[in-house]
C-alpha positions, 0 to 999 in steps of 0.5 A: 437075617438082618434088620429092616429098612426102618429099624435100621433108620430108626436107629440112626435117628436115634444115634443124632438125637443123641448127638444132639442132646450132647451139645455143651449147655452153657449161660452166656452173659454178654453186651448187646448195642442198644438205640432208638428210632426216636429223635432225642435232644442231645442232653439224653443222648449219654443215657442209652447204654449197652444191654447186659444179656444173658442167654442159655442154650446149647452151643452149636458152633464156635470159631475165633469170631462168634458162638452159635447158641441153639436155645431149643433142641427136640427130636429132629429140630432145633430152635432159636439159633443165633450167633453172639460176637465173642467180642461182646461177651463177657461170661461162659459157664457150663451148666 
């Protein structure tokens, strides 16, 4: 006697969850641009500097140009997905 539909579905879901949980967890240190929507005088225009950002998450995708990081993984969901251009990345540390 074989397994039923719901048992097969559960086995498949468990495989998918394990696959999600095997993603590489990293800390990425990168620089982001800054700006303002207010009027500044020229003396203060040079005070805006790029921001040093620390992002911790799971690598979802990596290409030559960018890394996609997700910050939360649940059984069937991912959350807070965003893309960091590789030219902005200063350091990647595996956690």
